[in-house]
DRENMAR-349938 format. One record per residue (C-alpha): residue in three letters; y, x, z; residue number from 1. Coordinates in steps of 0.05 Angstrom, whole numbers, plus 5000, padded with zeros to 4 digits. Each point is the difference from the previous one (the first is absolute). Layout:
site resn=ALA&north=Y&east=X&up=Z&resi=NUM
...
//
This chain:
site resn=MET&north=4881&east=1010&up=6733&resi=1
site resn=PHE&north=4958&east=5030&up=4945&resi=2
site resn=ASN&north=4932&east=4976&up=5025&resi=3
site resn=SER&north=5009&east=4932&up=4968&resi=4
site resn=LEU&north=5017&east=5034&up=4934&resi=5
site resn=THR&north=4932&east=5032&up=4997&resi=6
site resn=THR&north=4950&east=4961&up=5042&resi=7
site resn=SER&north=4964&east=4933&up=4992&resi=8
site resn=ILE&north=5009&east=5000&up=4925&resi=9
site resn=THR&north=4950&east=4954&up=4966&resi=10
site resn=GLU&north=4978&east=5008&up=4928&resi=11
site resn=PRO&north=5043&east=4943&up=4972&resi=12
site resn=GLU&north=5063&east=5028&up=5035&resi=13
site resn=ILE&north=4991&east=5074&up=4986&resi=14
site resn=ARG&north=5036&east=5002&up=4933&resi=15
site resn=LYS&north=5059&east=4960&up=5025&resi=16
site resn=LYS&north=5009&east=5043&up=5062&resi=17
site resn=ILE&north=4995&east=5065&up=4961&resi=18
site resn=GLN&north=5052&east=4973&up=4953&resi=19
site resn=LYS&north=5046&east=4983&up=5059&resi=20
site resn=ILE&north=4992&east=5070&up=5030&resi=21
site resn=ALA&north=5017&east=5029&up=4932&resi=22
site resn=GLN&north=5063&east=4957&up=5000&resi=23
site resn=LEU&north=5020&east=5031&up=5066&resi=24
site resn=VAL&north=5001&east=5068&up=4967&resi=25
site resn=GLU&north=5044&east=4973&up=4944&resi=26
site resn=ILE&north=5046&east=4967&up=5050&resi=27
site resn=SER&north=5009&east=5067&up=5036&resi=28
site resn=ALA&north=5021&east=5032&up=4935&resi=29
site resn=ILE&north=5048&east=4942&up=4984&resi=30
site resn=LEU&north=5033&east=5003&up=5069&resi=31
site resn=ASN&north=5011&east=5075&up=4992&resi=32
site resn=SER&north=5030&east=4993&up=4931&resi=33
site resn=THR&north=5070&east=4977&up=5023&resi=34
site resn=LEU&north=5049&east=5012&up=5057&resi=35
site resn=LYS&north=5045&east=4941&up=4982&resi=36
site resn=PRO&north=4993&east=4949&up=5056&resi=37
site resn=ASP&north=5007&east=4937&up=4957&resi=38
site resn=LEU&north=4950&east=5023&up=4948&resi=39
site resn=LEU&north=4953&east=5024&up=5055&resi=40
site resn=LEU&north=5000&east=4932&up=5034&resi=41
site resn=GLN&north=4985&east=4966&up=4934&resi=42
site resn=ASN&north=4942&east=5047&up=4987&resi=43
site resn=ILE&north=4972&east=4985&up=5069&resi=44
site resn=LEU&north=5004&east=4925&up=4989&resi=45
site resn=GLU&north=4967&east=5001&up=4932&resi=46
site resn=SER&north=4945&east=5048&up=5021&resi=47
site resn=ALA&north=4982&east=4964&up=5065&resi=48
site resn=ALA&north=5000&east=4930&up=4969&resi=49
site resn=ASP&north=4953&east=5023&up=4945&resi=50
site resn=LEU&north=4956&east=5038&up=5049&resi=51
site resn=LEU&north=4991&east=4942&up=5048&resi=52
site resn=ASP&north=4999&east=4943&up=4949&resi=53
site resn=CYS&north=5053&east=4961&up=5038&resi=54
site resn=CYS&north=5060&east=4959&up=4979&resi=55
site resn=VAL&north=5056&east=5033&up=5040&resi=56
site resn=ILE&north=5012&east=5068&up=5032&resi=57
site resn=SER&north=5059&east=5009&up=5048&resi=58
site resn=ILE&north=5027&east=5061&up=5035&resi=59
site resn=LEU&north=5040&east=4991&up=5064&resi=60
site resn=LEU&north=5036&east=5058&up=5033&resi=61
site resn=TYR&north=5024&east=5003&up=5071&resi=62
site resn=ASP&north=5075&east=4996&up=5010&resi=63
site resn=GLU&north=5017&east=5047&up=5058&resi=64
site resn=ARG&north=5068&east=4970&up=5011&resi=65
site resn=GLU&north=4981&east=4926&up=5000&resi=66
site resn=LYS&north=4931&east=5011&up=5031&resi=67
site resn=GLU&north=4965&east=4956&up=4949&resi=68
site resn=LEU&north=4961&east=5004&up=4935&resi=69
site resn=ARG&north=5034&east=4993&up=4933&resi=70
site resn=PHE&north=4970&east=4989&up=4931&resi=71
site resn=ALA&north=5009&east=5063&up=4958&resi=72
site resn=ALA&north=4961&east=4977&up=4939&resi=73
site resn=THR&north=4953&east=4945&up=4977&resi=74
site resn=SER&north=4964&east=4978&up=4938&resi=75
site resn=SER&north=5004&east=4931&up=4967&resi=76
site resn=VAL&north=5057&east=4979&up=5047&resi=77
site resn=ASN&north=5075&east=5010&up=4994&resi=78
site resn=ILE&north=5015&east=5058&up=5047&resi=79
site resn=ASP&north=5074&east=4980&up=5004&resi=80
site resn=GLN&north=4979&east=4938&up=5038&resi=81
site resn=LEU&north=4952&east=5036&up=5046&resi=82
site resn=GLU&north=5050&east=5055&up=5017&resi=83
site resn=GLN&north=5041&east=4948&up=5037&resi=84
site resn=ILE&north=4943&east=4978&up=5044&resi=85
site resn=PRO&north=4984&east=5043&up=5061&resi=86
site resn=VAL&north=4929&east=4999&up=5026&resi=87
site resn=PRO&north=4998&east=5001&up=5077&resi=88
site resn=LEU&north=4952&east=5046&up=5036&resi=89
site resn=ASP&north=4980&east=4942&up=5045&resi=90
site resn=ASN&north=4963&east=4939&up=4974&resi=91
site resn=SER&north=4985&east=5027&up=4930&resi=92
site resn=LEU&north=4938&east=5030&up=4969&resi=93
site resn=ALA&north=5039&east=5059&up=4972&resi=94
site resn=GLY&north=5033&east=5011&up=5068&resi=95
site resn=THR&north=4931&east=5000&up=5033&resi=96
site resn=ILE&north=4974&east=5052&up=4951&resi=97
site resn=TYR&north=5061&east=5044&up=5012&resi=98
site resn=THR&north=5004&east=4995&up=5076&resi=99
site resn=GLU&north=4925&east=5005&up=5012&resi=100
site resn=ASN&north=4991&east=5054&up=4947&resi=101
site resn=ARG&north=4938&east=4968&up=4970&resi=102
site resn=HIS&north=4978&east=4963&up=4938&resi=103
site resn=LEU&north=4990&east=4925&up=4996&resi=104
site resn=VAL&north=4957&east=4958&up=4954&resi=105
site resn=ILE&north=5015&east=4926&up=5000&resi=106
site resn=ASN&north=4962&east=4961&up=4947&resi=107
site resn=ASN&north=5029&east=4934&up=5022&resi=108
site resn=THR&north=5072&east=5008&up=5023&resi=109
site resn=LYS&north=5010&east=4926&up=5013&resi=110
site resn=ASP&north=4957&east=5005&up=5062&resi=111
site resn=ASP&north=5038&east=5061&up=5028&resi=112
site resn=PRO&north=5062&east=4983&up=5043&resi=113
site resn=ARG&north=5030&east=5068&up=4986&resi=114
site resn=HIS&north=5010&east=4984&up=4927&resi=115
site resn=TYR&north=5075&east=5002&up=4986&resi=116
site resn=ASP&north=5012&east=4940&up=4955&resi=117
site resn=GLU&north=5074&east=5012&up=4988&resi=118
site resn=VAL&north=4988&east=5054&up=4948&resi=119
site resn=GLY&north=4952&east=4958&up=4958&resi=120
site resn=ASP&north=5044&east=4938&up=5006&resi=121
site resn=GLU&north=5062&east=5039&up=4978&resi=122
site resn=VAL&north=4969&east=5027&up=4936&resi=123
site resn=GLY&north=4952&east=4944&up=4985&resi=124
site resn=LEU&north=4936&east=5039&up=5012&resi=125
site resn=GLN&north=4940&east=4970&up=5036&resi=126
site resn=VAL&north=4962&east=5054&up=5036&resi=127
site resn=ASP&north=4926&east=4985&up=5008&resi=128
site resn=SER&north=4972&east=5068&up=5018&resi=129
site resn=MET&north=5029&east=5066&up=5021&resi=130
site resn=LEU&north=4979&east=5072&up=5011&resi=131
site resn=GLY&north=5050&east=5047&up=5033&resi=132
site resn=VAL&north=4999&east=5073&up=5021&resi=133
site resn=THR&north=5051&east=5048&up=5030&resi=134
site resn=MET&north=5037&east=5054&up=4963&resi=135
site resn=ARG&north=5004&east=5064&up=5041&resi=136
site resn=ILE&north=5031&east=5069&up=4998&resi=137
site resn=LYS&north=4958&east=5041&up=5047&resi=138
site resn=ASP&north=4999&east=4959&up=5065&resi=139
site resn=ARG&north=5062&east=4958&up=4983&resi=140
site resn=VAL&north=4992&east=4931&up=4970&resi=141
site resn=THR&north=5053&east=4989&up=4947&resi=142
site resn=GLY&north=4981&east=4933&up=4971&resi=143
site resn=VAL&north=4947&east=4951&up=4976&resi=144
site resn=ILE&north=4966&east=4986&up=4933&resi=145
site resn=GLU&north=4975&east=4929&up=4991&resi=146
site resn=ALA&north=4952&east=4975&up=4947&resi=147
site resn=LEU&north=5004&east=4924&up=4991&resi=148
site resn=ASN&north=4953&east=4949&up=4969&resi=149
site resn=LYS&north=4936&east=5033&up=4977&resi=150
site resn=GLU&north=4985&east=4975&up=4930&resi=151
site resn=GLU&north=4925&east=4993&up=5012&resi=152
site resn=GLY&north=4965&east=4993&up=5067&resi=153
site resn=ASP&north=5024&east=5031&up=5065&resi=154
site resn=PHE&north=5031&east=5066&up=5019&resi=155
site resn=THR&north=4944&east=5048&up=5022&resi=156
site resn=ASP&north=4993&east=5063&up=5041&resi=157
site resn=PHE&north=4997&east=5037&up=4934&resi=158
site resn=ASP&north=5069&east=4971&up=4982&resi=159
site resn=VAL&north=5026&east=5023&up=5068&resi=160
site resn=SER&north=4977&east=5071&up=4986&resi=161
site resn=LEU&north=5031&east=4999&up=4931&resi=162
site resn=LEU&north=5067&east=4975&up=5026&resi=163
site resn=LEU&north=5000&east=5050&up=5057&resi=164
site resn=VAL&north=4993&east=5057&up=4950&resi=165
site resn=VAL&north=5056&east=4971&up=4956&resi=166
site resn=ALA&north=5045&east=4990&up=5062&resi=167
site resn=SER&north=4989&east=5072&up=5022&resi=168
site resn=GLN&north=5017&east=5027&up=4931&resi=169
site resn=ALA&north=5059&east=4953&up=4992&resi=170
site resn=ALA&north=5030&east=5017&up=5068&resi=171
site resn=ILE&north=4999&east=5075&up=4984&resi=172
site resn=SER&north=5027&east=4990&up=4930&resi=173
site resn=MET&north=5057&east=4955&up=5023&resi=174
site resn=HIS&north=5017&east=5047&up=5057&resi=175
site resn=ASN&north=5004&east=5058&up=4951&resi=176
site resn=ALA&north=5042&east=4959&up=4952&resi=177
site resn=GLN&north=5048&east=4982&up=5057&resi=178
site resn=LEU&north=5006&east=5073&up=5020&resi=179
site resn=ILE&north=5015&east=5021&up=4929&resi=180
site resn=GLN&north=5051&east=4944&up=4993&resi=181
site resn=ALA&north=5033&east=5020&up=5065&resi=182
site resn=LEU&north=5001&east=5073&up=4977&resi=183
site resn=GLN&north=5030&east=4981&up=4933&resi=184
site resn=LYS&north=5054&east=4959&up=5035&resi=185
site resn=ALA&north=5015&east=5058&up=5046&resi=186
site resn=ASN&north=5004&east=5047&up=4940&resi=187
site resn=ILE&north=5049&east=4954&up=4965&resi=188
site resn=GLU&north=5044&east=4996&up=5062&resi=189
site resn=LEU&north=4996&east=5075&up=5008&resi=190
site resn=SER&north=5019&east=5011&up=4927&resi=191
site resn=GLN&north=5059&east=4953&up=5007&resi=192
site resn=ALA&north=5024&east=5036&up=5062&resi=193
site resn=ASP&north=4990&east=5067&up=4966&resi=194
site resn=LYS&north=5039&east=4977&up=4939&resi=195
site resn=LEU&north=5057&east=4976&up=5044&resi=196
site resn=LYS&north=5000&east=5068&up=5034&resi=197
site resn=ARG&north=5000&east=5037&up=4933&resi=198
site resn=ASP&north=5056&east=4956&up=4973&resi=199
site resn=LEU&north=5042&east=5012&up=5062&resi=200
site resn=MET&north=4988&east=5075&up=4994&resi=201
site resn=ALA&north=5021&east=4999&up=4926&resi=202
site resn=VAL&north=5063&east=4959&up=5013&resi=203
site resn=ALA&north=5020&east=5041&up=5060&resi=204
site resn=SER&north=4990&east=5065&up=4964&resi=205
site resn=HIS&north=5039&east=4977&up=4939&resi=206
site resn=GLU&north=5058&east=4968&up=5037&resi=207
site resn=LEU&north=5010&east=5059&up=5048&resi=208
site resn=ARG&north=4994&east=5055&up=4949&resi=209
site resn=THR&north=5068&east=4991&up=4966&resi=210
site resn=PRO&north=5044&east=4996&up=5063&resi=211
site resn=LEU&north=4960&east=5057&up=5030&resi=212
site resn=GLY&north=5014&east=5042&up=4938&resi=213
site resn=ASN&north=5074&east=4989&up=5010&resi=214
site resn=ILE&north=4995&east=5019&up=5074&resi=215
site resn=LEU&north=4962&east=5064&up=4983&resi=216
site resn=GLY&north=5051&east=5019&up=4947&resi=217
site resn=TYR&north=5060&east=4990&up=5046&resi=218
site resn=ALA&north=4963&east=5033&up=5058&resi=219
site resn=THR&north=4986&east=5061&up=4957&resi=220
site resn=LEU&north=5074&east=5005&up=4980&resi=221
site resn=LEU&north=5022&east=4989&up=5072&resi=222
site resn=HIS&north=4954&east=5055&up=5023&resi=223
site resn=GLU&north=5025&east=5049&up=4948&resi=224
site resn=ASP&north=5074&east=4985&up=5012&resi=225
site resn=ALA&north=4999&east=4989&up=5075&resi=226
site resn=ILE&north=5038&east=5046&up=5046&resi=227
site resn=GLU&north=4958&east=5041&up=5048&resi=228
site resn=GLU&north=5007&east=4953&up=5059&resi=229
site resn=ASN&north=4976&east=4940&up=4957&resi=230
site resn=LYS&north=4941&east=5037&up=4970&resi=231
site resn=PRO&north=4950&east=4976&up=5053&resi=232
site resn=LEU&north=5020&east=4927&up=4989&resi=233
site resn=ALA&north=4995&east=5006&up=4925&resi=234
site resn=SER&north=4934&east=5036&up=5007&resi=235
site resn=SER&north=4973&east=4944&up=5044&resi=236
site resn=ILE&north=5019&east=4947&up=4948&resi=237
site resn=LEU&north=4968&east=5040&up=4944&resi=238
site resn=LYS&north=4937&east=5011&up=5041&resi=239
site resn=ALA&north=4993&east=4926&up=5018&resi=240
site resn=SER&north=5012&east=4979&up=4928&resi=241
site resn=SER&north=4947&east=5049&up=4975&resi=242
site resn=LYS&north=4949&east=4972&up=5049&resi=243
site resn=LEU&north=5015&east=4930&up=4977&resi=244
site resn=ARG&north=4992&east=5020&up=4928&resi=245
site resn=ALA&north=4932&east=5030&up=5016&resi=246
site resn=VAL&north=4979&east=4935&up=5032&resi=247
site resn=LEU&north=5021&east=4961&up=4938&resi=248
site resn=ASP&north=4964&east=5049&up=4955&resi=249
site resn=ASP&north=4936&east=4989&up=5041&resi=250
site resn=ILE&north=5008&east=4924&up=4996&resi=251
site resn=ALA&north=5010&east=5003&up=4925&resi=252
site resn=ASN&north=4941&east=5046&up=4988&resi=253
site resn=MET&north=4954&east=4960&up=5045&resi=254
site resn=ASN&north=5020&east=4935&up=4967&resi=255
site resn=LEU&north=4982&east=5030&up=4932&resi=256
site resn=LEU&north=4931&east=5017&up=5026&resi=257
site resn=TYR&north=4991&east=4932&up=5031&resi=258
site resn=THR&north=5018&east=4963&up=4936&resi=259
site resn=GLY&north=4957&east=5045&up=4956&resi=260
site resn=GLU&north=5061&east=5023&up=4962&resi=261
site resn=ALA&north=4993&east=5074&up=5017&resi=262
site resn=ASP&north=4979&east=5017&up=4929&resi=263
site resn=LEU&north=4995&east=5074&up=4990&resi=264
site resn=ASP&north=5036&east=5035&up=4943&resi=265
site resn=TYR&north=4956&east=5062&up=4992&resi=266
site resn=SER&north=5029&east=5062&up=4968&resi=267
site resn=ASP&north=4982&east=5074&up=4998&resi=268
site resn=SER&north=5034&east=5035&up=5057&resi=269
site resn=THR&north=4988&east=5054&up=5052&resi=270
site resn=LEU&north=4992&east=4999&up=5075&resi=271
site resn=GLN&north=5062&east=5044&up=5005&resi=272
site resn=LYS&north=5042&east=4947&up=4966&resi=273
site resn=VAL&north=4973&east=4946&up=5046&resi=274
site resn=ILE&north=5016&east=5040&up=5063&resi=275
site resn=GLU&north=5068&east=5021&up=4975&resi=276
site resn=TYR&north=5016&east=4928&up=4985&resi=277
site resn=ALA&north=4980&east=4982&up=5072&resi=278
site resn=ARG&north=5036&east=5060&up=5028&resi=279
site resn=GLU&north=5066&east=4977&up=4970&resi=280
site resn=GLU&north=4990&east=4931&up=5030&resi=281
site resn=VAL&north=4989&east=5025&up=5071&resi=282
site resn=ASN&north=5051&east=5057&up=5000&resi=283
site resn=ALA&north=5056&east=4958&up=5029&resi=284
site resn=THR&north=4955&east=4974&up=5056&resi=285
site resn=VAL&north=4975&east=5070&up=5015&resi=286
site resn=THR&north=5072&east=5025&up=5006&resi=287
site resn=GLN&north=5023&east=4941&up=5042&resi=288
site resn=GLU&north=4942&east=5007&up=5048&resi=289
site resn=ASP&north=5008&east=5076&up=5005&resi=290
site resn=HIS&north=4928&east=5012&up=4979&resi=291
site resn=THR&north=4970&east=5056&up=4960&resi=292
site resn=VAL&north=4945&east=4986&up=4950&resi=293
site resn=VAL&north=4962&east=5059&up=4971&resi=294
site resn=TYR&north=4971&east=4990&up=4930&resi=295
site resn=LYS&north=4942&east=5046&up=4980&resi=296
site resn=ILE&north=4989&east=4983&up=4927&resi=297
site resn=PRO&north=4969&east=5046&up=4948&resi=298
site resn=GLU&north=5043&east=5020&up=4941&resi=299
site resn=GLU&north=4946&east=4986&up=4948&resi=300
site resn=PRO&north=5009&east=4927&up=4978&resi=301
site resn=ILE&north=4944&east=4954&up=5023&resi=302
site resn=PRO&north=4991&east=4945&up=4948&resi=303
site resn=LEU&north=4996&east=4927&up=5021&resi=304
site resn=GLN&north=5000&east=4934&up=4963&resi=305
site resn=VAL&north=5040&east=4954&up=5045&resi=306
site resn=ASP&north=5056&east=4950&up=5005&resi=307
site resn=LEU&north=5052&east=5052&up=5021&resi=308
site resn=PRO&north=5049&east=4954&up=5038&resi=309
site resn=LYS&north=4944&east=4963&up=5036&resi=310
site resn=MET&north=4960&east=5062&up=5018&resi=311
site resn=SER&north=5063&east=5031&up=5027&resi=312
site resn=VAL&north=5006&east=4940&up=5047&resi=313
site resn=VAL&north=4934&east=5023&up=5031&resi=314
site resn=PHE&north=5028&east=5067&up=5020&resi=315
site resn=VAL&north=5068&east=4972&up=5019&resi=316
site resn=ASN&north=4965&east=4953&up=5049&resi=317
site resn=LEU&north=4954&east=5054&up=5028&resi=318
site resn=LEU&north=5058&east=5049&up=5010&resi=319
site resn=LEU&north=5044&east=4946&up=5033&resi=320
site resn=ASN&north=4942&east=4983&up=5045&resi=321
site resn=ALA&north=4993&east=5072&up=5021&resi=322
site resn=ILE&north=5075&east=5006&up=5012&resi=323
site resn=ARG&north=5001&east=4936&up=5041&resi=324
site resn=PHE&north=4945&east=5024&up=5048&resi=325
site resn=THR&north=5018&east=5074&up=5005&resi=326
site resn=PRO&north=5053&east=5026&up=5048&resi=327
site resn=VAL&north=5058&east=5041&up=4972&resi=328
site resn=ASP&north=4970&east=5065&up=5025&resi=329
site resn=GLY&north=4933&east=4983&up=4968&resi=330
site resn=GLU&north=4971&east=5022&up=4934&resi=331
site resn=ILE&north=4982&east=4962&up=4937&resi=332
site resn=ILE&north=4961&east=5036&up=4945&resi=333
site resn=LEU&north=4981&east=4972&up=4932&resi=334
site resn=SER&north=4946&east=5043&up=4968&resi=335
site resn=VAL&north=4957&east=4994&up=4937&resi=336
site resn=SER&north=4927&east=5018&up=4988&resi=337
site resn=ASP&north=4982&east=5004&up=4927&resi=338
site resn=ARG&north=4927&east=4983&up=4986&resi=339
site resn=LYS&north=4958&east=4996&up=4937&resi=340
site resn=ASP&north=5005&east=4925&up=4985&resi=341
site resn=GLU&north=5050&east=4978&up=5052&resi=342
site resn=VAL&north=5059&east=5023&up=5041&resi=343
site resn=MET&north=5012&east=4990&up=5074&resi=344
site resn=VAL&north=5068&east=4995&up=5033&resi=345
site resn=SER&north=5004&east=5008&up=5075&resi=346
site resn=ILE&north=5060&east=4980&up=5042&resi=347
site resn=VAL&north=4992&east=5029&up=5069&resi=348
site resn=ASP&north=5048&east=4989&up=5058&resi=349
site resn=THR&north=5004&east=5020&up=5073&resi=350
site resn=GLY&north=5022&east=4931&up=5022&resi=351
site resn=ARG&north=4972&east=4948&up=5047&resi=352
site resn=GLY&north=4931&east=4998&up=4968&resi=353
site resn=ILE&north=4953&east=4941&up=4991&resi=354
site resn=ALA&north=4947&east=4972&up=5046&resi=355
site resn=GLU&north=4930&east=5005&up=4970&resi=356
site resn=GLU&north=4990&east=4925&up=5000&resi=357
site resn=ASN&north=5064&east=4991&up=4960&resi=358
site resn=LEU&north=4986&east=5049&up=4943&resi=359
site resn=GLU&north=4980&east=4942&up=4954&resi=360
site resn=LYS&north=5045&east=4947&up=5030&resi=361
site resn=ILE&north=5064&east=5037&up=4983&resi=362
site resn=PHE&north=4989&east=4981&up=4927&resi=363
site resn=GLU&north=4998&east=4925&up=5016&resi=364
site resn=VAL&north=5060&east=4958&up=4979&resi=365
site resn=PHE&north=5053&east=4995&up=5054&resi=366
site resn=TYR&north=4959&east=5041&up=5049&resi=367
site resn=GLN&north=5039&east=5035&up=5055&resi=368
site resn=GLU&north=4968&east=5045&up=5053&resi=369
site resn=ASP&north=5052&east=4981&up=5052&resi=370
site resn=ASP&north=5021&east=4931&up=5021&resi=371
site resn=HIS&north=5053&east=4968&up=4955&resi=372
site resn=MET&north=5045&east=4982&up=5059&resi=373
site resn=THR&north=4999&east=5068&up=5033&resi=374
site resn=ARG&north=4984&east=5048&up=4944&resi=375
site resn=LYS&north=5040&east=5063&up=4993&resi=376
site resn=TYR&north=4990&east=5010&up=4925&resi=377
site resn=GLY&north=5029&east=4959&up=4943&resi=378
site resn=GLY&north=4970&east=4973&up=4937&resi=379
site resn=LEU&north=4961&east=4937&up=4981&resi=380
site resn=GLY&north=4932&east=5031&up=4998&resi=381
site resn=LEU&north=4996&east=4993&up=4924&resi=382
site resn=GLY&north=5008&east=5072&up=4976&resi=383
site resn=LEU&north=4929&east=5023&up=5009&resi=384
site resn=SER&north=4972&east=4933&up=4974&resi=385
site resn=ILE&north=5039&east=5009&up=4936&resi=386
site resn=ALA&north=4979&east=5072&up=4994&resi=387
site resn=ARG&north=4926&east=4982&up=5007&resi=388
site resn=GLU&north=5005&east=4944&up=4948&resi=389
site resn=LEU&north=5035&east=5044&up=4950&resi=390
site resn=VAL&north=4953&east=5059&up=5010&resi=391
site resn=THR&north=4940&east=4952&up=4992&resi=392
site resn=LEU&north=5030&east=4971&up=4936&resi=393
site resn=HIS&north=5004&east=5071&up=4973&resi=394
site resn=GLY&north=4926&east=5012&up=5016&resi=395
site resn=GLY&north=5015&east=5045&up=5059&resi=396
site resn=ARG&north=4985&east=5003&up=5074&resi=397
site resn=ILE&north=5043&east=5003&up=5062&resi=398
site resn=TRP&north=4983&east=5009&up=5073&resi=399
site resn=ALA&north=5029&east=5025&up=5066&resi=400
site resn=GLU&north=4976&east=5054&up=5047&resi=401
site resn=SER&north=5022&east=5014&up=5071&resi=402
site resn=GLU&north=4971&east=5031&up=5063&resi=403
site resn=GLY&north=5035&east=4947&up=5041&resi=404
site resn=LEU&north=5066&east=4980&up=5030&resi=405
site resn=GLY&north=5049&east=5057&up=5008&resi=406
site resn=LYS&north=4961&east=5045&up=4953&resi=407
site resn=GLY&north=5032&east=4985&up=4933&resi=408
site resn=ALA&north=4969&east=4969&up=4938&resi=409
site resn=ALA&north=4981&east=5015&up=4929&resi=410
site resn=LEU&north=5002&east=4950&up=4943&resi=411
site resn=GLN&north=4955&east=5020&up=4942&resi=412
site resn=VAL&north=5007&east=4974&up=4929&resi=413
site resn=VAL&north=4950&east=5017&up=4945&resi=414
site resn=LEU&north=5016&east=4983&up=4928&resi=415
site resn=PRO&north=4956&east=5008&up=4938&resi=416
site resn=LYS&north=5021&east=5046&up=4945&resi=417
site resn=PRO&north=5002&east=4971&up=4930&resi=418
site resn=THR&north=4936&east=5009&up=4959&resi=419
site resn=VAL&north=5007&east=5042&up=4938&resi=420
//
């Protein structure tokens, strides 16, 4: 393809050919300057017409569904008219170029029976000469570029080489533009679906919270006043209501993170206050589940600068997670390691453990280790996701450790201390 660009150049032609080769470099830069399909097509038309000194440039793309060529863009002719005219693969010059995957130079189209007159007749264009080449992505032919009516003289081998280079660049640029456009469309659809999900989560959380509050209140009173034989029933109602409230809390917290509304209200606090705040939240669940949680916290206050309610959510979720996956006769220990510039909180349990390949996955939104239809443990799979997001927003780190299934787990949280 490039031999005719550089060989057989006579003295009178050398300046013109060097100029054309320089134009190819400019065209490459122009085609890479935009990913908007319409603007890209216009750039191709203008650049190719100027490069080849011809009256009209047309781009035809293959329609996979109709099995025919369709005009995608053209210069000097109304594209709206051409879009309505299919170009058959049989008995047309463009169809021959496409099906045989080769270029054609016809300097007198009137003498070629393959010339498809319908297009020219429809738009009032007389085609006297034509140069056409294929557009390809790797080994796949995607369309045809035609140059019509050379302004001076005939189309040459040099013109063929020029148009082949333009066609190659154009095919890649258009393919990339189509991929970007498809990706943008997919992102829009995904965003719309995500917004619908967030809106549903927000509405469900809001609408269920008030009636659930009433149920919890009455369930608490019923449990306190129930005679001995009704205690188990009242306890069951209270336990189920508390679990549902935990689910709603998770939904509300996750929705805040999704919508970017989880603004942190930092204040001077201590780790002891954060953990005590969380301890009060989980006490009822600990009692209902007959668990024992051991807290190993130093008496000396450890300063933190955090959003106290939101940071407490982290440890509420981690403790509830440990309770959920630890049998009644198991052990849950929350301990603190005070370091120079940071503090580490470890929540260690003797529960079911975590498979090595899932140590990162457990922090993914809605992730559940067991199948949702047969799983033994409750929850939406949001608690650890929320904990990770809140810890990250506070500039901390969180990770899980486990020697495998049946060997318990440790969830580690590291938070920075405030700078003096």
